[in-house]
Structure formats: C-alpha cells, structure tokens
N, C-alpha and C positions, 0 to 999 in steps of 0.2 A: 901608652896605655899598657898596664902590665898584662902579663899573660893570663893569669888567673881572671883578671877582670874582664877580658876579651870573652875567654869561655864563659864566664858568668852570663854575659850579655847574649850569647848565642843561645846558651839554654833558655833563657828567657824570651828569647824570638820563637825558637821551637815549641816552648810549652804554649805561647799564644797561639800559633798556627796550629798544634794539636787540638786545643780546644776549641778553635774555631772551626776545624774540619769534623770534629766530635758533634759538635751543635748542629752543623749544616746536614751531617747524617741523621742525627735524632730528628729533626725537622721534617727531611724528607720522607723518613719512615712513617712519621705521624701523619703527614699529608697524603700518603699513599693509603695508609690504614684509613684516613677518613673517606677517601675515595672510593675504596672498596665497599664502605657501609653505606655510602650514600646512593651509589647505583643498583641498590636492591638484589645484589647477587645472593645475598646471605639470608633472604626473605623465606619462610617457611611456605611450601604451597598452600593454596586454601583448600580446606578439606572438603569433599564433595558429600553431601547428605544424599544417602541412596532411599531412605527409609520410606519418603512419600511414594515412590515408584515400587515398593515391595508389599503392596496392598493386595487384597483378594479383588478378582475380577468384578467389575462394576461400581466399586466404591469410589472411583473418581468420577461418575458420571456426570453430576453436575458442574465439576471442574471444567471438563471436556465440553459441555453444551453451553455454560454459560460464560460470561468475561467477569464474574465478581472476584475471582482469585486469580485469573491467568488471561490474559488477550491475546497469547500468542501459542500455536502449535509448532513443536519443533518436532518431525517425524524422523529418525532413525531408520532408515532402510538398510539393514545387514543383509547382504546376500553371498552365496557360495560363487565362486567365478563360473560364468556360463549361466548362472541361475538369477541373474537380475531381471527384475519385472520391465514389462513393456514400458514403455513412456506414456502409452495411450492409456493404459491402465490406471496409472497414476495420476495423470491429467483428469480422469473420469472421478476418480477416489477422492482428489481435492476438490473438486465440484461438489461431490456427494457431502463431504465436511462442511463446505461453506453453506450449502441449501439447508442443513439441520441443525447447527450451531451458530454462533456469534463470533467465533474464530474468523475475523477476515484475514488475519495476519498468520499465514502457513508456510513454513520453510520446511522443504525435504532435503535431507541429507544422504550420501550414500556412503556405506561403509563395506568395502569388497573383504572377505574373511577365506581363509583357508577352508577346505572340505574338513570335516569331523571323522571321514572316512569310516563311516557306519552305513549298515544296510537298512536300518530302520532307526527311529529316534523315539524315545518316550520324551514325554512333558517334563519329567525331572531332568533328562539329559539336556534338553532344550533350555530349561532354565540355567543350568550350569554354564552353556556355552555363553548366555547372556551375561552371566556374570563376569566371565573372561573377557568379553569382548564389547560390551555395551559403553557407550562414551557419551551420551547424552541423558542428563538428569533435570528434574526440575530445577530451575533458576530464576529466582525473582518472578516476573509475571509469565515468564515462558513456562510452558508445561511439555514436558517430553515424553513422546511415545517410541516404542522400540519395536520393530517389524523384522523377523527372521524369515526370509526365504530359503528354505532347507534344500539340500540335495539327495534328502532321504524321504522316504515316507514314513507315515505313522506308525507305531510299532501295533496298533490295535488294527491295522487294515487287516481285511479278510478278501483276498481278489477272488477266492474261489466263491463266495457269496457276494459279489460285487459290492462290497462294503468297504470304500476307501474314504479317508478323511483328507478334506482338501486344507483346512486350517482350523486354528483352536486358539483361544485367550486363555492364559494361565494367570496373568496378574493384572492390575488395575491400568497399567499401561504397556501390557506387554502381550504380544502376539506371534503366532508363526503362520505360515503360508507354506505348504508342502509343495513347492514348485516341480520338484521331479514327478509328482501326480498331476499336478496341471498340466503339464507337458504331455504326458501320455494321454490324459483325456482327451486334449485338444486334437492329438492326432486320430482319434478314433471318430470325428465328426468334420464334414466340410463346411457346415452350417455355422459353427463357432469358431472362434480361435483363442489363443494364449490369452491374449489381453481381454478379451471377452469373460474368460472363466476368472482371470486374477482380478478384475475388477469387482465381478459380483460377490468373489470370495471376501476380498478386502473390506467390502461394505458390509457384507453380513456380518463378518467377525467385529468390525469396527461397531456395528449394531450391539454387540454385547457388550462392549467397553460402555457404549450409550446408557447401558444398565437394561436393555431389552432382552427378554420379557420376562419382568420382576427379578431382574439381577443388580437392584440397586437403584432402578426406577421403578416405582409403584405404578402399577397399571392402572388407569381411571377407570376402565372396564374390564371385565374378566376376557381375556382372549388367550390366555397361554393353552399349548396345546397339552391335553391331559396324558397323552401318548409321547410326548417329547418335550422334556422340562427345558424352560427358559426358550421356549420356540412359539411363534404364531400360530393359530388356527385359522387365521383368515386365508381365503384362496389368493394365491398369485402375490403373498406378501414376500419381500426380503427376508423376511425373518422366519420363513418356514423351515422345517427341519432339514428337509431335501437338498436345500443348497448347501449344507455344511458337508455333503457326502457328495461321491462322484457321480454315481449314477442318475440320481436324482436332478443334480445340477446338469448334467447333459441333456436329460430330457426337457427340461423346464426351459432353459436357454434357447435349444433347438425349436421347441414349440412356439418360442415368442418370436423369433427370427422368421419363421415360415408364415407366419401371420403378418410380418412386415412391422412388428414392434420391436423396441430398442431390446437387445439382448437381456441386460441385467433388469430385473424388476426392482419397483422402488418400494418403499413403506408403504404399507396400507394405512388408513385414517386412524385406526386405533393404535398403531404404534408411534404415529406422528403426535397424536392427542397425548401421550404418554410422556414423548419428549418435551414437548412445549410446557407440560405441568412441571417439569424438572429444570426448567430453564433454557430449553433448546427454541427453535425457530417453530 
C-alpha cells in the first residue's frame, strides 16, 4: 500500500471514531438534561394564597363551625421558647372545639419562635410577627388557625388599675394569648393553674372567632352586653367580658373552683343557640 493511501485510511478511521464519540457525548448530555427535567427539580414552588386568612375577626365563623367548605382544622400554635401552652389546656381546648363545631378532624402543630425582645406588644406588631412566622394557611378542605403565645404583655395593659389583657383576636383565623400575663396571674392564686387560665382564655377568644357575640354570627336573641361590645350579658357565660381581662378571669375561675365546679365556664344557652343558627352544634 502506498504511504499516502495508508494516511488516508487512518484519517478516515479517526474521523469515524471522532464522530462516534461526539454522538455519544451529545446523547449523554441529552439524557442527563431529560433526567433533570423529569425529577421535578426545576418546578416552580406552589404559591400560597393567604387572602382567605387575612379577613376581619368573625368572618370565617360559619366555615369554622360547619363542614360545608372545610372538614378539618389545622391549628398552628406559635410560641416563644418557655412560653408553650400546657398540654392539658390544649386538650381541653380541642374538646371545646369538638363540642361546638362539626370539625372532628383537628390537628395541632407547634412552631417555636425566637422572642421579639419587646417589653409589650401592640396588635399591629403581633400581626407583623404573624406575617413573618406563620406557616399554615387554608388548603383544600383544611382551614388553618394561627395562635401566638407571646412572651410580652399587651401594650394596652394598665397594671396600676388592674387592667391586663389575656388574649385577643385580630383576624378571622388569628389570635394572640399573652402567656407572660397568664403566668403572672396564675402565680397570684393557689386555686387556679396556668392550664386553667390558658384553656379559659383560648375558649373565650375562639368564641369570638365563632362570631360571638354579634361578631359575624347574628344573635338569635339580644344578649350582647351594652357596656362591653361583642360580649355576653348572661351570668356565668364564657363570653362575659371579664374573662378577657386578668382580674375578672382570676375571680371567676377561683369562685368556680371553690364551689367544686370546673374552672372554665361554658357557653350559656343564648350563645349556643347563636352557634347552632350559624352551622355549629
């Protein structure tokens, strides 16, 4: 064979190998690219619609009470370290919800948060903290509730006048419990515990999320206290105004315990009638 023919043959052989290797590389890159697309790593995260949880207090009363639109409650308990509510209080709270709503499926999740390092908190500041930290929102048939256990008292407290706030609702699925105030109040009485005050406060504030009194659930009969807006005028009712404030809470709970009654009062017949008219039990 001539030398130039041998070189021509080698060039042909190397060209074939070069094309084969190039084709293999292209196929490999294509396969890897398809694999990356198929495992979902490039998918855009699902956007969370928060608008349904940003309405006025009481606007979701029927959704909470009935199973028409939601059949599950997801309760996010957000708390500052060392201010987590007692398990007995949460157990009593769940029993209260199951007694007055048709939500038999209730899940409680806990979210420990750093302290905001505040001497007191306004409702606007609490709402801002919720915006930063809340993780649970309505999803499908699940209605989400956010409860913040704060390590600071309400900015409206006046301890010189014995006026302290234990809790408040500020949106349709949002409420705050001033756990620091709860702890201080419990230390002032040997008859009632932190769990007693927590349960009574949780139930009272959730009564407002139920729309009581005339806060989204229309009263069947007039029983709103003319001197305390959105509170009940019936004696020994959970929705009495004094249960929202420290001194009144302590006196009522201690009085009930001394009589051999359960510490936390229940809803009176008028409030129960209102709930039943709006989808509750």
